[in-house]
N, C-alpha and C positions, 0 to 999 in steps of 0.2 A: 025143606030149601032144596032147591035144585043143585045138582052138582056144579052147572054153570055159574050160578050166582055165588056159590062157595068158593070156585077158583077166582071169580072176580073180587069178591072181598080180600081174597089172600093176596091179590096182586096190588090192590089198593094198600092193603097193610105193608106190603114191602117197599110201596113207594114212600109212605109215610115215613118209614123207618130210614129210608136214604135222606128224606128231607129233614128228618131230625139230625141226623148225622151231619148234614151239610151246615144246618144252624148251629151244632156244637163245635164244629170245626171253625165256623166263624167266630164264635164266641172264644174259642181258644186263641185264635189270631189276636182279638182285642186284648185278651188278657196278657199275652206275650208281650204287646207293644206297651202296654201300662207297666208291666215288670221292668222292661228296659228303661223307661222314664224313671222308674224308683231306685234303679241301680245307681249306686255312689251317693243317694240320698238318705237321710234318717228316717224316711218315711217307711213304717212297717209294712211287710207285704200283706199281713193278715189284718184287716181292719174291721172290728166286729160290729161296729156301728155302720159302716158302709153294708156289710150282710145283712144286718137287720133291715135296713131300708128297702133294700132290694127284695128280700123275702115278703116284707109287708105289701109291697107294689104287687108282686105275682099273687099272693094270696087274694089281695083285693080286686084283681082282675080274673079270679077263678069261677067259672060258672058250671063246674062240675063236668063230668060225674065224679071226679075225684074229690075225696074230702080235703080240706084245708090242711090237716095234719099230715096226709099223703103228699101233697103237694110240696109243703115245707121240707118232708123228708127228702123226696127226690132232688129238688133244687139244692139242698144242704150238700149232697152227694156230688152233684155238678159243680158246687162252689169249692169244695175239698179237692176234686180232680183239677181243677184250674190251678189252686194254690200249689198241687204236687207238681204240675206242668212248670209253674214258675221256678221252683226248687230245682228241678232237672235241668232247666235253661241256665239259672244261675250257676251250675257246675260247669257249664261250657265257657269257662274263663278264657282269657287271652292268652295264658300259659298252658293251657289243656291240651292234650294231644286230640281231642275233639275238634278244637278250632284250626289246629295246624298239624297235618299229619308228618310232615317232613321236619327232621331235627333240626334244630337251630345250632348254627355253627359260628363261633365268634372267632373273629381275626385280631390277633393283639400283635403288632409288630411281624415278626417271623413265624409266630404261633398260630395255630388253629386250634381251637377247643371245642371238642364236640364231633369231630369228623371221625371217630373210631380209633385213633391213636392217643392213648393216654400221655398227658404231659406231667411235667414235676414242677411244682412250684416250692422253692427252697429258701432259706435264709434264715436269719435268727428270730428269736421271738420278738425282741426290741432293738431298735437302732440304737447303739451306745456311742460309738466313737468312730471317727474317719477310718482309723487302723482295723478295727473290727469288720467294717464293712467292706473294706479293700480286701482283706484276707479271704473273706466268704465269698464274695463276688468272683474274684479271680479263680478260686478253686471251683465254683460252681460252673464257671464257663468253660473251664477245660474240662469239666464233665459232660459238657454238652447241655447243661440246664442254662436257660435263658430268661426265664421268670423268676425275678428276685423278690423276696418278701422281707418285711420288717416293720414291727410295730412302731408307730411314732405317737399315737394315742392309745394309752392302755387303761382300759376300765378294768381296774383290779378289785378283788373281794374286799381287802383292806385299804381304807383311805391312806395308810402309811407306807404301802408298798411303791415301787417305783411306777410313776404315772406315764412316761415315755418324754421325749424331747419336744413333742408338738409340731409346729410347723418346721423348725429346725431341722427335726428328724426327718420329715418328708423330703425337705432340700438335700439333705444328705444322700437319702435313699435314691432320690431321682438321679442326682449327680453320679453316684456310683454306678447305677444301671447304665447310663448314658455313655459313661466312660469305658464300659466294657460291651458295649451293644446289646445290652439286654433290657428288657422291660420290667416293670415294677407294679407292686399291688402292696397297698396299706389300709388300715382301718381308719375310718372317719366317724366320729362319736356325735357330732352336732350338725343339725341341717345348715346352718349358716356357714360351716367349713367346706360344703361339698363343692360349690363354686371355685373355691381357692384349691381345693385338692386336685381338681382337674388340671391344673397347672403343671402339677408334678407327677400325678400317678397316671398309669396307662390302665390300672382297673382300680375301682374303689371297693373296698371291702366293708361290708355291715356285719359286725360280729354277732355272736350268739346273744349277748346281753342287750342287744339293740334290735333283735330280729322283729320286735313289735314296737319299736320307736316310729310310729306312724308318720310322724312329721318328717322324720330322717327318711323314710322311705319314699314319701312324696318327693323329697328335695332331689333323692337319688332318680327318681322318674322324671324329673324335669330336664335332666343333662344328658347328652348321647354319649355317655362314657360307659364301658362294661362295669357292672355291678358284680361282685362275689358276695352272695347271700348265705350267712351261715344259719343253721337250724339252731333254735334257742335252746338252754339247757333242759327245759321240761317241756318244749314244744311238740305237739303232734305232726304229723306229716301234713295234715290238711291245714293246719296253722302255718306252716312254712309256706306251702303253696300259696295261701291267701296273701301272705307277706309279700311273695314274688309279685301277685298281682297288683298290689298297691303300685309297685314300680312300673309294671308293664301298662297300667290304665293311665298312666302319665305320658305314656308314648314312648318310653324306654325298653324295649325288648331284648337287650343285651345283658342277660341274667344268667349268673353261673350259680348253682345251687350247691351248697356244700353240707354234707353229713359229718358231724364233728363228735358225735357221741352224745347222749343224753343222760340225764342223772336219774339212776336206780338206787336199790338197796345194796347193790354189788360194791365191795371195796376192794378187789383185786386188781381193778384198774381204776384210773382217774375218772372216766365216765364209761358209759356202756355203748360201745358201737352198735349201733343199729343198722348192721349190714344189709338187711331187707329193704331198708329206705332207697337203696340205690335202684334196684330193679323196678321197685314201686314208681319212684319219681320218674324213672325213664319211660316207664309205660304210660303214667297218667299225664305226663308234661312233655313238651318237646324241648326242653332246656336241658343244657349239659348239666351233668352231676359229678362232683368231686368228692373225695374224702379226706378229711384231715387225720391222718394216722398218728399224729403226735399228740393232740389235744384228747382224741377219743380213748386213748390208752394210757398216755402219760409215762408208758414203758418203753426203755429201748430194747430190751432182750426179746420182744415179740413184734417188732416192726416189721420184719420181712414175711411172716406168715400173713400179718393183718394186711399188708400192701398187696400181697398175692390174692387174697380173698377179695379186697376191694375191686380189683382189676378184673377178677374173674367173673364178678357179677355186674361188669358194664361200667365201671366208674370211667370218667372221661380225664381223671387226673388225681394226682395225690399231693397234698400238702405235707412236707417232711421239714421239721424245724431243725437247723443246723447253725452250728456256733464254733468259732476258731477255738474258744476257751470256755467250754458249757460250765466248768467248775465255777467261774467267777461271773457267770452271766447274770443280769440284773434282774431277770425274770425267767420263770419255768426251767431253771438250770437242769433239774433232773430229766426232763424228756427230750431236750435237745441233743442231737448227735453230733459228736466232734466230726471233723472233716474226713478222717481216714474212715470212719464208720459210715458216713454218708456214701463214701466211694464203694465201699463193700457192699452196701445195699443196693446201689444202683447197679453194680456188676452183677450180683445175684439175680436180680429182676431181668436184666438183659440176658444173660446166660440161660435162664430158664424160660426165656421166650415171653415173658410178661410184661417186657418194656422194650418199646423199639423207637425210642426217641434218639435223639442225635448222639452218636458215639463220643466218648471222651477224646479230647485233643491230645495228642501224642507229643 
């Protein structure tokens, strides 16, 4: 064989390689489009019957020189690569940093959440009485805290524990917040209550026990109200992200993620605070991330170092439960700070440079 012919064949081979690449990329585009059509449907991404049909057609059209088994092997590799591509694209969720590089910043009344300045969310575990809410709210406002929390619907472990005041609790929370120029957040547990909650709440919370209540997530996605989504008791970070995606997929991108501790074998704290979840979520998603330092530990004596740790790793805010008389609280009495303890915590965070929210009113 002459050198000229040899080089000619090599050039032809290079051209065929480019043609194969072009066809493979065209196939990938088709696979991607099919994957998008399958999103949100029950259709499985891998369809073995469809794969067999495609392989049979290819083998039937094979005229050599490759053996049929070789053709099957080559195309199965191409099919697998296409499935892998679909899986990679599936990870580019609406809440993913790959989809949106800029941080999502949520504005609620006078507050912005996710702009680099941590906010404080505080109030009692449960809304109990007008007197209780007035005492807590007036103290918080003096401390410069303007996001008031309080549970009206309480999904408790025991059916005999206090379950909350329901809609009356939401009304009381809302009225108290408005009277003091504050905004409020509370948990909703039923999909049918989401629309009603929009009348009273500035932020709707979906609690740990409802993180995978998919109908509730869908209902939350159908409204245009900020959603505070807590991580489930035994949920992985990926499961939390997908729960947020349920909300975002319905058009509501105002989502705040909350790390509140997960269940492990450890008994020294109520839950185990997964502090690494904060930077991971901040890196993998564009959503604000806050930390519930009350439920995650259940201990008042370590609130300050836990709060510092949360802010140090990038948390956009803290949930700190506070009650005017924790000893007689109807739920979670042990973990709620009294009002002087809350003031001390906020003072220590401010003086140590971890908190730059509004200063207390003199």
